[in-house]
N, C-alpha and C positions, 0 to 999 in steps of 0.2 A: 702926347701924349698915346696911349695904347687905342688900338683898333679895337670897339667891341667884338667878340666873337662872334660866327652868324651863325645859326641856325638851320636843319635840317627838321623841315615835320613832312610824319613818312604815314601813311595807312595803306595797312597792305586789306583791300577791299576780295570779295566773291570773283569779280571777275580781272581787277588790273592793281598794282602797284604805284600810289601816287603819292610825289614826294617835291617839296617846295624850299628852297633856300631864302633864307632873309636877315636882313642884317637891317639894325634900328643908328641911324644916324642921329647923334644929339643935336647937331647944331642947326640941321634945320628939322629936327624932328618929325621926321617922316620916314617909316618899312621902305626896305627898299629889296628888290627883288629878285634875286642875284640870278639864279638857276631854278630849273624844274623838270623833273623827269615823268613818262608815262609809259609803262612795260604793264602791256596787256599779260594775264595766266594764258598759257596756253590751255586750258579749259577751263568753264567756271566751276570753282572750288568746290557749290553743291550739285553737281554731275554725279553720277551713280556708280562711272568709272572712274570718275579722278581721284587722286590721290594727292590731298593737301599742301600735305609739308614735301611733298618733290617737288610742285609746282611752285609751291610760294620759295622753296629754296634754289630754282631756276630763275623767277623775275629778281630776288634779290641779288644773284650773282650776277645778272643782267648790270642792275641799275650798281650795283658797287664796282663794277668793267668800266659804265661811263662815267662815276664821278668820283670824287677822290674824300673821304670823309676828315682827311684827319687836320685836326684841330677844329672843328666844328664842333657842336651840339646838336644832339638828336633828340625830338621828341615824338613820342610813338602815340597812334590813338588806336586805340581799341574798339570793336563795335560796342554799341549801346545794348543790342538786344541779349550781350551778355553779364552784363552788369548789372547793378543795383540801385537802384537812387531812391533815397527817400528825404524829405522836409521837413521836418517837426517844427512846433512852437513850444518853445522852453519854457515853464513856468519861471514864475520872480530867483532867481540864484545868483548866489555868492560870486561875483564876479574870479575868485581862485577856486572856483568848485564847479566849472564850466564843463571842463574836461570830465571829470568824473557821472557828471548826469549823462553828457553823450556817452558815454561808455556803456553806464546802465540802460540807455536807449538802444545802442547798438544790440543790445544780447537779445532784447525784446523785436526787434522791426528785422534781422536779420536771420534768416530761414537756417545759418550754419554757426557750428563754431567757431567762436572770433580767430581761434587757431588754425582753421583753414582757408581763411579768406585772408585779401588785405584789401583794410578799408581804411576809408581817409574823411575829415567831416573840416566845414569852416561856417561861419556865420554869414549867412545871405541878406542882405538888407541893412537896416536901419535899426540897431537897439539902444534904448537909452537907460543908464550907470546914473544910480542916485543910492547913495549911504552905502557905494559896496556893490550894492546890486544889479542884477544886469535887467530891463525888463522889457516884454514885448520882443526877444529875441528869438529870431528861426535859424534853424540851423538846417546845411545840406546835409545827407548821409550818403557818401558813395562807399560801395562795396565790391568786391567781384572774388571768385570763389581761386583759390591759390592754384590751383591746378590748371584751370581754364589761362590763366595769366600769361604760368609757364610755358604751357602752349605754343600762345602768342609771340614770349619774348626769344624762344629757344631758338628763331633762327639767326639774331641778331649776337644773343652771347656765343653761338658756337664762330661765328664769326667773328668776335673780339669790339664790337659795333657796342661802346658804351653809352648809354641808354640814361638823359639828365633827367627824361618826363615818362610816364606815362598817364594820359587822357583818355575818359570817355568821350564816344565821339559827338556825343549830345552834347557836352557841355565843352567841345572845340567850337561846335555850331552855333551855341548861345555866346562864346568867345570872337568869333567873327558878328553875328548881331550888333553885340554892343561896341564892337571896335569899328567893323567897316560901313554900319548902315547906320547906326544910331548916334556915334561919332563921339563916346562914350572913353575916356581917358584913365589909366588907374591914378594917375597922381590925382586927380580931378578928384571930387564928392559927388557921390554918385546919387543922380538925381534921376528921379522915375519917369517916364513917358503917361502923357494922359492915355494913349492908349497900346494896346498889347496888341505883339506880333506875333503870327505861326509860322513857321518853320517847318518844311515838309521837306528832309533828306531822304528820296526815294534810292535806295541800294538795289541788288540782286534778291534780297529774298525780303527784306522788314524795310521801314520808311521811319526813323527817329520823326518824332515828336515835341518840336519845342513851344512853347509858349513864353513869352515872356517879355516885360515893359521894362530892361534894364535891370531894375532893384528883384524882382521874385522870378521864380523860374518856375517850370512843372512841364515834366517831361511824360512821353507814354511810346511805350513801342507798337507800332502797329503792321503786323503779320502778314504785309501785304508790299510785294515789291517788283520791280520788272520780269524777274522768270515766272510771276504768276502769268502775267498779258502771255508769255511768249506760251508755258504749257495751254493755254486755252486754243492760241491757236494750235499746235501740233493735234489737240484732240477736236476742233471743230471742224478743220481744214485739211485733216489726218497730213500732216507734215512731221520730216524732222526737227530734231530740233534747230541745225544750224538754218535749215530754208526757215523753219517757224521765225526765228530772233533776225533774220536777215528781211524777212515779210514785215513785222513792226518796227524796226528801224528806217524800212522806206516804205510804210503803208500808203502816202499821198501818192506814189510813184506806180501803185502795185497797178495791174489790172482792171481789179474791180473794190478800189477802195471800200465799194460800201457793203459788201461781203466780211472787208475784214476788218472795221467797226462793228458791225455784228455780232461776229466773233468775240468780240472782244469787250461788249458791252458789260456782262452781268459781271465781270471783272471792276470795270469802273464803275458799276454799283455797288460792288460790295464795299473798295478802296474808300469809296464817297461814305457810308454808311458807318465803316469805321473810323471818319476824320466825323462826321457832323457827332454818333456818339462821343467822341473824348474830346470835342468841344462843348458838350451838353452836359456831363460830368463837371469839365474845368469852371462851367457857367454856374453852373448849381451850386461849387464852394466856394467862388471868388462871384460873388451876385453882380457888385459893384463892376466889376471890370468890363471895358469894352474893350471891344476886337474890333482892329482898322485895316489892317490886308495879312496878305499869304506868301509867304514867298518861299520858291519852287527851287530844289536843287539835291547834285548829285543826277549822273548819266539817264538815270532812269524817269527822270522828269523832261525829256527828251522825246516822249512820245505825240506822237502828233493826237491833237487835240484833247491831251488829257488838261490842258493851262483854262480854254473854254468850257471844257466840261463841269470841271473844282467850280468855275467863277460863277457859273448858271445856279448850280447845287446849293452851292456857300452861303451865296450873295454877299460874296468880297472881293474885292481888288486882288487878285492872282496876279504876281507877277514871277520872274526867272531872273536868278543872276546870272546877268549879260556882263558885267565887270565888277572890279574889287576897286570901291570908293578909294580906301584911304593906303592904298599900292601904289607905288611907284618902280618904275622900271623895264622901261619899252622894248628893251631887248627879250625879258620875258613874255611880257602881257601880250605884245603884239605878233609872237608867234605862232602858226597855223595850228599847231597841236595842242597849245595851251590854248586857245579860245576856242576847241572844239571840244574841248573836256575842260573849260572853268569852272563848269558846275561840281565837279567830283573834288575839285581842288580849295573848297571850301573847310573840307575838314582839317588839311592837315595845313592849312592857312591858320585855322584858330588854335591847333595846338603849338604852331610856331611861335602865335604871337605871346602866349603863355608862356614861353621858352624865354622869351626877352621883356617878359616882366611887363607885359604891357596893358595886362588888362586885372580884374579883379577878382579873378578865380587864381588858387593858388593853389588847390588842391592835385594830387598825386599817387597814384596807387602805383608804384615804382614801389615793387619790396623793399626793404629795410635793409638787411644783408646785403646786398647790392648795390644799395647807394651807399652802405659802410667800407662797402671792399672797394667800389670809386674812388671813398674820399683819402682810404687809404695810400692809394696806388698814386695818388696826386701829390700827396703828401711826403711821398717815401724819399726823394731826392733831398726834403730838408734835413729829415729823421737823419739819411745816413752822416748828413754834413757836422749835426748835432751832438750824432753820436763819439764822429771821427775827434769832434774838438772835447768832448768828455772824456774820451782815451786819453789822447793827449793829456790831457790836465791829470789826468788819474798816474800815466805814467812817471809823469816831472814830479808828485808828491812819494809815490812810492820810490824814487829812487831817493829824493832825498831823504825820507824815514830807514832808507835800506844801511844809509851812512851811522848809522847810529845804533843799528843793531846787537853790538857787542853789548852795551850798555843796560841788556836784560838782567833782573835779578829776581830770585825770589819772594823779596822784600815789594817788589813792585808790582809784582804781577798775582802774586802767592791766594791775595783775597779774590780775584776775578778767576782764576784757577776752581778753589774751592767753591764757586758760588757757580759755575759752570757741571762741575761733578754732581753738585744738591738738585741742578735743573734739570742732567740725562735722568736723576734716580728719580725723577717726579714723574719724565715723561713714561719710564719703565712700569711705573704705576698708574697710572693712565693708560697704558696699554692693557695692563692687565686686566683691567677695570672696563674695557673696551670688549676685552674677549670672552669678560664673565656674561656681559649683557648678551653679546653676538649668541652662545650657547640658549641663556632662558629663552630671547627671541625665536630662536627656533623651536625649542621645547611648544613653546605658546601655538608658535605656527602649526605643529602638529596634534594640537589639541582640536585646534577651532578648523583642521581640517575634517577631526571626526565625528567632530559636532556637526557640521554641515553637508557631511554627507548623505545623511536621512532626505535633508530636503531638495538634492540633486534631480530626482526623477521631475519635482514641482515645476522645476523650472524648465528642464527639458516640454511641460507641459503647454508653458507660455511660450517658450521658442517658436513650437509648429504653429502655433495659436496666429504667433504675429508674423509668422513667414505665410500664412494662410490669407491673411490680412494683405500684405505688401503684395502679394500676387495677383489681386482684383484690380481690373482696370479703373479709374477712375478721372472723374473731370477734372478739371484744374484753370487755375488764371480763369479767362475769359469766359473758359465753357461751363463755368458753374452757372453762366446766365441765360444758359440754351433753355426756353422753354420747351419745345420740341422732346417728348420723352421719347421717342425711335430715334432721336441724334444723341441722346445722351450715352457718354461711353461703359457706365457703370455694371456692375453686374451684381444681381443680388441674390445673397447667399440665405437659406432659409433655415438651414441644418445644418448641424455636423457630426457624424456618429464616428467611432470609433471601435472597433472590434481586435479585442485581442486573440491570436492561433497561437497554437506551439507548431505548427505548421503550412507554411504559407504557401505552397506547392498545390493545395487543396482548394483555393482563390484561384491563381494561377493559372492551374490547367484544364479549368472548364473552362477559358473566355475562348469568344471566338476571335477568328482572323482577321475582320476588321475592327474590331477592338484590338489587339496586339496591333495592328498596323499601326495605331493611333501613337504608340510608346517611342522610345528612343530604342535607336537601333540595340545599343551595349545591353539595353535593359530587356532586349528579344530573345538576345544571345545568354546571356547570362538569368535564367527562371530565377525568382527567390525563395529560397528554401529553411528551414528552422522555423523560430519562433519571432515572431512579430506583430505588429498592427497592420491591419485594413483602413484607412481611415477614407471615409465616404462622406461627398461634397452633396448634397441640395441645393437648384437654385436653377432661378432665370432671370431674362434679361429682356429688354424691349428692341436693343437695339437693333438697324436695318437701313441699311444701305441697298437701294434694288440696285445701282449699277455696280457693286461690288460685293462677288458674289464672297469675297473672304471677308466681308463684314456683315455679316446678317447669317440667321440662323446659327446650327453649331458650329459652322465654321470658324464665327467670331468668337464662339466657344473656344473654341481647338486654336485659335493665332492668339489668342489674349489670357485667359488663363491657366490654360492645359500649358500652354509654351511657356510659361511665366515658372509653372510648379518645377520644368526641367533645369533650369537656370543651377548654378552652385552657388550666386549669389545677386540681390537684384535689391536694385533704388527707385524709385519711383519718384518724379520732378520734382512732388513736394514734401521727400520723405531726409528727414538728417543725415541718414548713414545710410550703407548697402548693408544688408539682412540677408544671414545666409537661410540657403531655401535646401538644394541638393543637398547642401555641406551636413543639413542634421540627417539624413540616414532615409530621405525622401527620393524611392523611385519608383518605377513601374506606371507611373500615371496615366489614365487614360478615359475616356470617354464612354461610362460600362453601357448610356440609351441617353436618348434624348426626343422630348415630343414638343411638336410648333404649332398651338392651336388660335383662334381670332379670339380676345376679348373687347368690352367695348370701354372705356377710356376716353372723362370730361377733363379737358385741359384746367376748367376753372380749379378744381382741387385733384392734385396728382392722385390718379390711383390706387399708387401703392403707401400712397399717405391713407387712403379711405379703406385700403384693405387692411391695414396695420391697427385702424380704430376696432376694425370688426374682429381682428386678432385678439385684440388686448393688448397693454404694455409689450414694447418690444416690437411686434409685428411676428413673432415667434413661430403662430399658429399651435395646435394642442404638440405637447410632450409627453412620450411616456418615458418611463424611466429606462436609463442604458440596461442592454440587456444584450442578449444571442439578436444580432444583427441578421435578414438573410447575406449572404454569400454573394458578391454580383458574380454573371460571366454565364448564364442559362440565354435560356429566349429572350430578348429584348423586349417582348411585350408584355412577358409576364414581370419581367424585373419592373418593366416601368410602373405596371400595376403595382407588383408590392413594395416598389418605394414611394408612390404617393397614394398607397392609404392612409386613412385620416390616424390608423394609430400610430403611424411615423412622422403625423405633423405634416403631410405632406398636403401640395398645391393641386392635383389632380380632380376629378369627379366626387363630387358632391363635396370636396374641401371647401373651407372657406375663401381662398385665393380664386377661386370660379364666378362665385358672385359677383352680378353686377353691383355697383356702388350708388347710391342715388345722393347730387352731389344739388347744394342749394346756393343759386345765385344768390347777390345781396341783394336789398330792399328796393324797387327802382330800375335793377340793373338787369336785362337781358340774359337768360342763361346760355352760356355758349353752347355749341352742337356737340352732342355725343358721337364720339366716330368710332370704329371698328380698327384697331393695330395687330399688330402679329405678339406673342411669345414663345419665347425659346425655353421649356424646361430642359434639364439637362441632370444627369445624373454622373459625376466623377470620383473612381475609386483610386487610390493609389497605396503603394505600402510604405511604411513607416516603422524602420529598424531604429531608435534614437541612438545617436553617435557623439559619445563625450566629445568634448573640444579640441583632446590632443589629436584625434585619432580624424578631423573633418580634410585637412588635407590630402587625402587619398581622392578627394570628389574633384580635386584640379586635373590628375591626369587624366589625359584619354583612355579607352577600356585597354588599347594596343600595349599601352605603357602600364595598366595597374597590372594584367596578368601577366606580363617579363619582368615585373618584379615582387610579385604572387601578394598584390595588395589586393587583397579579394573585397571588391566593395560589396558581396553577399556576406562578410564576416558577420558574427551573432555581436552586439552589443557587449562591454564591458558593463552596462548600466541598462536596466530596463524598467523604467519609472513604470508604476503601476496605474489602473486606470485610475481618470481623476476621482476624489474623494465624496464627491456629492452624492454617487449616483444616478446620475441624469446627465443625456448626450450635450455634448459642449456646440451651444448652437449661437448663429451670427446674427448680428441683427438685421434687420432688413436693407439697409444700404450701408455694408463693412469698409465705412473710412476712417 
């Protein structure tokens, strides 16, 4: 009997490459660890001066030089923080239509086009089938952007390593829990445990949190890892990153352990708060769930004091992975290097178990084109043998028929020849009809272009508004739950003006040096001339980070909204696709003026929402009809006065945005105290010369290349849209998201 193939489970983490080689012995019903390897990267991949693809290539080359993968299967684990996992309860559905329902749900749940992601699904837990219908089915949907997945697979493809399985790290942890800790086997019926287990896989930058009872799964990514503790030491104890990392790993041996733990305490508190928040949400959704224990894994969990701190704050038994219960192989398990890093081998262990078909999870994010190509290569020898046999048979048949070739006669083949001629004539007729249809289609396309030409200017305005909206910073994910308005990322636009001018130089020349200094160098070297638009953005923000100069006041506007307005294209984390910005013809963006003042704020009712109620629907403020607008570039104080006058819907002295807002507490509740916060108001202007789509690639060139090729970025556009027909200024919502 042929021996079962061995499997390499491989995980390339932020700090090291971890791999373990397993084989399943059917006679004994055991998994045997045959070999392992642990290759630290030269630098942590997330360090600022690190080049990830080069460091990964070096580590993988070292791994291949020490291990032979020939004849073995390879299972690769990818970070759960870069993937999407959703668990969906399906309504009663016909058994044959589950796939169609899941595809529909995938389009709703995945925030990208399905063509841009690799995804898979499977039924989780038990489902009842009655009269051809599936009842109570829960489906796990797992996806990852194709571009990110290929980045993880590229080092393996370049070295011609055939990958059998690609699995999310969080599901590999689930495989480990079920097989190694709960004793569940793939050939046995899935029986859920009475209590849920929480797994915390702490990596370098993130922690994968998995809650399961063997049947149900709940996954969340906690954005705190080992590096956060190291950075706390570098900040509080003024150490280099390398010294802080060494001190973190040897905290109990340091001259002053108390000082080390005091520096780490804020991160400990944040970590516990995130975990408590996750457990609270899980418990609110699964009210009958009872949590029994917490299992820590990953080398980050070796941090001294972490296990005890979690136990005291979570009030659960907190254990660390000290051994693999369902794995044999003393040569590997007793090796000092393996014992030292055993908690970091959980993910490759779980991925290898699935490749051995020993787990209930069977999804894989391996792209179909790679799987098909691998299957073809494996079957190619058999295909060659089959083709050779067919060729031999055809040769013998041809030789036999050739002996009677002299028996050909017109009576025998005349009818077939006539049929062939008629078929050829019919083909010529079809081709003629096709050519005629192609000509008619071209005429229709030309007529359509003429009809659509007047609508193009309107399209340019819509693209401009969309680009401005995309440039605004926004709160995504857990940031949306932040209650402190001074920590929110968003910038609020109250007005957008567009003024058409025949000579843009009249706007540029009066600008002061400090205003030009905020522009891109190539924009300063190439002043705008000729016709175009001067677009004005009026807005404000409350974002304040006292310890970071770049994230408060004018500098926050400069490093977010103004910086984004200079990008050729831009894609925010929650946007489905990139949006052109500078490619639309946006240039010479600068902050004309700004003002920081103090305003009252009551946490019970967001002051901005109260002000929007004062201003009316949309929170726009008084709007005048679009007409001549003051061209900025003169004295900053006068510009601020002009732009903040009520006639322009401003928010300055006397405007609605300056009035304190009365907030009423709920009956019987104590009204929160009103506090004073800082608000930065600003005016941004930029030049916009609408650029047709076929001319937008010029903004991909560097300024020197554009000059060498004669690509004038200052060239007037072929089509100039008229001012929006409403006769009113374009305005943005209070929170343009």
